C-alpha positions in Angstrom: 20.2 -8.0 -1.6 21.9 -4.4 -2.7 25.2 -3.5 -1.1 23.5 0.0 0.1 20.2 -1.4 1.2 19.5 0.5 4.5 18.2 -3.4 6.1 16.5 -1.2 8.9 14.7 0.5 5.9 11.6 -2.1 5.6 12.0 -1.1 1.6 13.8 -0.5 -1.4 14.4 2.9 -2.5 13.0 3.5 -6.8 16.4 3.8 -7.3 17.6 0.1 -5.6 15.0 -1.6 -7.1 15.2 -0.7 -10.3 19.8 -1.5 -10.2 19.1 -4.1 -9.0 16.0 -5.6 -10.4 16.2 -3.6 -14.1 15.8 -6.0 -17.0 14.1 -9.2 -17.6 17.2 -10.9 -17.6 17.6 -9.6 -13.8 14.7 -10.7 -12.8 15.0 -13.5 -14.2 18.3 -14.4 -12.5 16.1 -13.3 -8.7 13.7 -16.1 -9.8 16.1 -19.2 -10.1 19.0 -17.9 -7.5 15.3 -18.3 -5.0 13.6 -21.3 -6.5 17.0 -23.3 -7.3 19.5 -21.4 -4.5 21.8 -24.8 -4.8 21.1 -25.3 -8.7 18.2 -25.9 -10.8 16.6 -29.5 -9.5 13.9 -30.8 -12.3 10.6 -30.5 -10.0 9.2 -33.8 -11.4 12.2 -36.2 -11.0 14.9 -34.7 -9.1 17.1 -34.4 -11.7 19.9 -31.9 -11.1 21.2 -32.0 -14.7 19.5 -30.7 -17.2 19.9 -28.8 -20.9 18.7 -24.6 -21.6 16.4 -23.9 -24.8 17.1 -20.2 -24.9 14.5 -19.7 -28.3 11.9 -18.6 -25.5 10.8 -15.0 -24.3 12.3 -17.1 -20.5 14.7 -19.5 -21.0 13.4 -23.5 -20.6 15.5 -25.4 -18.1 14.4 -28.8 -19.6 15.5 -31.9 -17.0 18.4 -34.4 -18.9 16.7 -37.2 -17.1 12.9 -37.0 -17.6 13.1 -34.2 -20.2 10.8 -32.4 -18.8 10.6 -28.9 -18.9 10.3 -25.6 -16.6 10.8 -22.3 -16.4 12.2 -19.4 -13.4 8.2 -18.5 -13.6 6.4 -22.7 -13.3 4.9 -22.8 -10.0 4.7 -19.6 -9.2 1.6 -16.9 -10.2 3.3 -15.3 -13.4 3.1 -19.4 -14.7 1.0 -18.3 -18.2 1.9 -14.8 -18.7 2.4 -12.9 -21.5 4.1 -10.0 -19.4 7.4 -8.9 -19.1 8.5 -10.7 -16.3 10.0 -6.9 -15.3 6.9 -5.4 -15.3 5.6 -8.0 -13.0 8.9 -6.8 -10.3 7.2 -3.5 -10.5 4.3 -4.7 -9.9 5.2 -6.0 -6.5 7.4 -3.6 -5.6 4.6 -1.2 -6.1 2.2 -2.9 -3.8 5.0 -3.4 -1.6 6.1 0.1 -0.9 2.6 1.0 -0.8 0.8 1.3 2.4 -2.2 1.5 1.9 -2.4 -0.7 -0.8 -2.5 0.6 -5.0 -5.9 0.5 -6.9 -5.6 -0.9 -10.1 -6.2 2.7 -12.2 -2.8 3.4 -10.2 -0.5 0.4 -11.2 -1.9 0.2 -14.7 0.0 3.6 -15.1 2.4 3.0 -12.7 4.0 -0.3 -15.3 1.8 0.7 -18.7 -0.5 -2.2 -18.5 -4.6 -1.9 -18.9 -6.9 -1.7 -16.5 -7.8 -5.5 -17.1 -3.4 -6.9 -16.4 -3.7 -4.4 -13.7 -6.8 -5.8 -11.8 -5.5 -9.5 -12.6 -2.0 -9.1 -10.9 -2.9 -7.7 -8.0 -5.5 -10.6 -7.5 -3.6 -13.1 -8.2 -0.8 -10.9 -5.4 -3.8 -10.4 -2.9 -4.8 -14.2 -3.3 -1.3 -15.0 -3.5 -1.0 -12.8 0.1 -4.1 -15.2 2.2 -2.0 -18.6 0.8 0.3 -17.1 2.7 -1.0 -16.5 5.5 -4.0 -19.1 5.9 -1.2 -21.3 7.9 -0.4 -19.5 10.5 -2.6 -19.1 14.0 -2.8 -17.3 16.8 -2.6 -17.1 20.4 -2.3 -16.5 23.5 -5.1 -13.4 24.2 -6.7 -13.0 21.6 -9.4 -9.9 21.3 -12.6 -11.5 18.8 -15.3 -9.6 17.4 -17.0 -9.0 14.7 -17.5 -5.8 11.7 -19.6 -4.5 9.3 -18.2 -3.6 5.7 -20.5 -1.9 2.4 -22.1 1.2 1.4 -24.0 4.1 3.7 -27.6 1.7 3.3 -31.5 2.8 5.1 -32.1 0.4 7.1 -30.4 -0.7 10.5 -26.5 -0.4 11.2 -24.1 -3.1 12.5 -25.6 -6.7 12.8 -28.9 -7.7 12.2 -28.3 -5.1 9.0 -29.4 -7.1 5.2 -26.8 -4.3 3.6 -24.0 -4.8 5.2 -20.4 -8.1 4.7 -20.0 -9.2 8.4 -16.3 -9.8 8.8 -15.3 -12.1 11.8 -11.9 -10.4 13.2 -8.9 -11.4 15.4 -6.0 -9.8 16.4 -3.3 -11.5 18.9 -2.2 -8.6 22.3 1.2 -9.3 23.7 2.1 -9.3 27.0 2.2 -6.2 27.8 -1.8 -6.1 25.7 -0.5 -4.8 22.4 -1.3 -5.5 18.5 0.6 -8.4 17.4 -1.0 -10.2 14.5 -4.4 -10.0 13.1 -7.1 -12.8 10.8 -10.1 -12.1 9.8 -12.7 -13.2 7.3 -16.3 -12.6 5.9 -18.8 -14.7 7.4 -21.7 -15.4 6.5 -23.4 -14.4 10.2 -22.6 -14.4 13.6 -24.0 -17.5 14.7 -21.8 -19.5 17.3 -21.2 -22.9 15.1 -19.2 -20.2 12.6 -17.7 -18.5 15.2 -16.3 -22.1 16.4 -14.8 -22.3 13.4 -13.2 -19.5 12.4 -11.6 -20.3 16.0 -10.7 -23.3 15.0 -8.9 -22.7 11.6 -7.6 -19.1 13.2 -6.9 -19.0 17.1 -4.5 -21.7 19.1 -6.7 -24.2 21.2 -6.3 -23.0 24.2 -6.1 -19.3 23.6 -7.8 -17.0 26.1 -10.3 -14.9 24.0 -11.7 -11.4 24.6 -15.0 -9.9 23.3 -18.3 -8.2 23.7 -21.1 -9.8 25.2 -23.5 -11.9 22.2 -24.2 -15.5 23.2 -23.3 -16.8 20.4 -19.3 -16.4 22.0 -20.0 -19.2 24.0 -19.9 -21.6 21.8 -16.0 -21.1 21.9 -16.0 -22.4 25.8 -14.9 -25.3 25.1 -12.0 -25.3 23.5 -11.0 -22.0 24.4 -11.1 -19.3 27.6 -13.5 -17.3 26.8 -13.6 -14.2 28.5 -16.7 -12.5 27.1 -17.6 -9.6 28.3 -20.3 -6.4 27.1 -18.5 -3.4 25.3 -18.9 0.0 25.2 -17.3 2.0 23.0 -16.8 4.8 25.6 -15.8 2.5 28.4 -11.8 3.8 29.5 -10.0 0.4 30.1 -9.4 -0.6 26.7 -11.1 -3.9 26.4 -11.0 -5.0 22.5 -9.9 -1.2 21.4 -6.6 -2.8 19.6 -8.9 -4.7 17.6 -11.5 -1.5 17.1 -8.7 0.7 16.3 -7.6 -1.9 13.2 -11.5 -2.5 12.4 -10.8 2.1 12.2 -7.6 1.3 9.7 -9.3 -1.1 7.5 -12.0 0.3 7.0 -10.0 3.9 6.0 -7.7 2.0 4.0 -10.7 0.7 1.5 -12.1 4.4 1.6 -8.7 6.3 1.2 -7.1 3.7 -1.2 -10.0 2.6 -3.3 -12.9 4.8 -2.6 -14.7 2.3 -1.8 -14.6 -1.5 -3.7 -17.3 -4.8 -4.8 -18.3 -6.7 -1.9 -17.5 -9.6 -4.0 -14.1 -9.7 -3.4 -13.5 -7.5 0.1 -12.4 -10.5 1.2 -9.3 -10.6 -0.3 -8.2 -7.4 0.9 -8.4 -7.9 4.1 -6.2 -10.8 2.8 -3.6 -7.9 1.9 -3.9 -5.6 5.3 -3.3 -8.4 7.5 -0.2 -9.9 5.6 1.1 -5.8 4.9 0.2 -5.5 9.5 1.3 -8.7 10.2 4.6 -8.6 8.4 4.6 -4.5 9.9 8.5 -4.7 11.8 10.6 -7.0 9.9 13.7 -5.9 9.1 13.3 -7.2 6.1 12.3 -5.5 2.6 8.2 -6.2 2.2 8.8 -6.6 -1.2 11.8 -10.1 -0.3 8.9 -11.1 1.4 5.6 -10.1 -1.2 8.2 -11.8 -4.4 8.7 -15.2 -2.4 5.9 -15.4 -0.8 4.9 -15.1 -4.5 7.1 -17.4 -6.2 6.3 -20.1 -3.2 2.8 -19.7 -3.1 0.8 -22.2 -5.6 -0.2 -21.0 -9.5 -4.3 -20.2 -10.1 -5.6 -19.4 -13.4 -7.7 -16.1 -12.9 -11.2 -17.3 -13.5 -10.1 -20.0 -10.0 -8.2 -16.9 -8.8 -11.7 -14.3 -9.1 -14.7 -17.6 -7.6 
């Protein structure tokens, strides 16, 4: 970390970033230190001795015991890339510092790549964000409701609409009723088994779940303390208030930063929003979080990411 970085800022200035990561060599060194903080260790056999092959664009570390070859990007989302590593770092920087997200068109311009390449980079980064969020579960007091995403279409709005994408949203509240952590997932329907599966995946058993009075939320009452009450947006009690603020924010974010989006990859954008929101108070720079996320997320091809 730069010696003059302000830990309270939660981000690097562009000057700080380029001073620290302005070359492929600097990026390579940062990756090495992150993957092997105590020196090289073979990912296959654990041997700590290696020879270095420098004839490639990135150095290859060949294990002295089993002769397995690996590099600093092996097993990361950058594996098999043809781009200079410094461009990947720049992409991570712009994703991390644009709190409302960045479009592939803007990223392509900033790091001088094609639109197709920028799109693939962003999909891989968002996939890594989603993988990072999966292990964490909400707990204690959780607001839960559905949201509906999609452009303006004729016909029925909200529940029952055939033209909208249904998303389940869960928001953990602190002891004062303020928002802490967020989960969002595209769901096929709001049947009881679907809501229960979402809760099992994202909420600790025994938590209090505040929802509206939709009958299918009764399915949660066995494993959770279910607080079901009819939701009235004009009610001033604050019930489900913060959850609907989150829904409004993500819709505004998608429309503002991306000018709408293809529903095929909506989950990726929801993952990105949750990843940012859940780390909003971290004193660690968001870039550092994101770099670790992309180093330790499992490698997936573009085709696998886009399934």
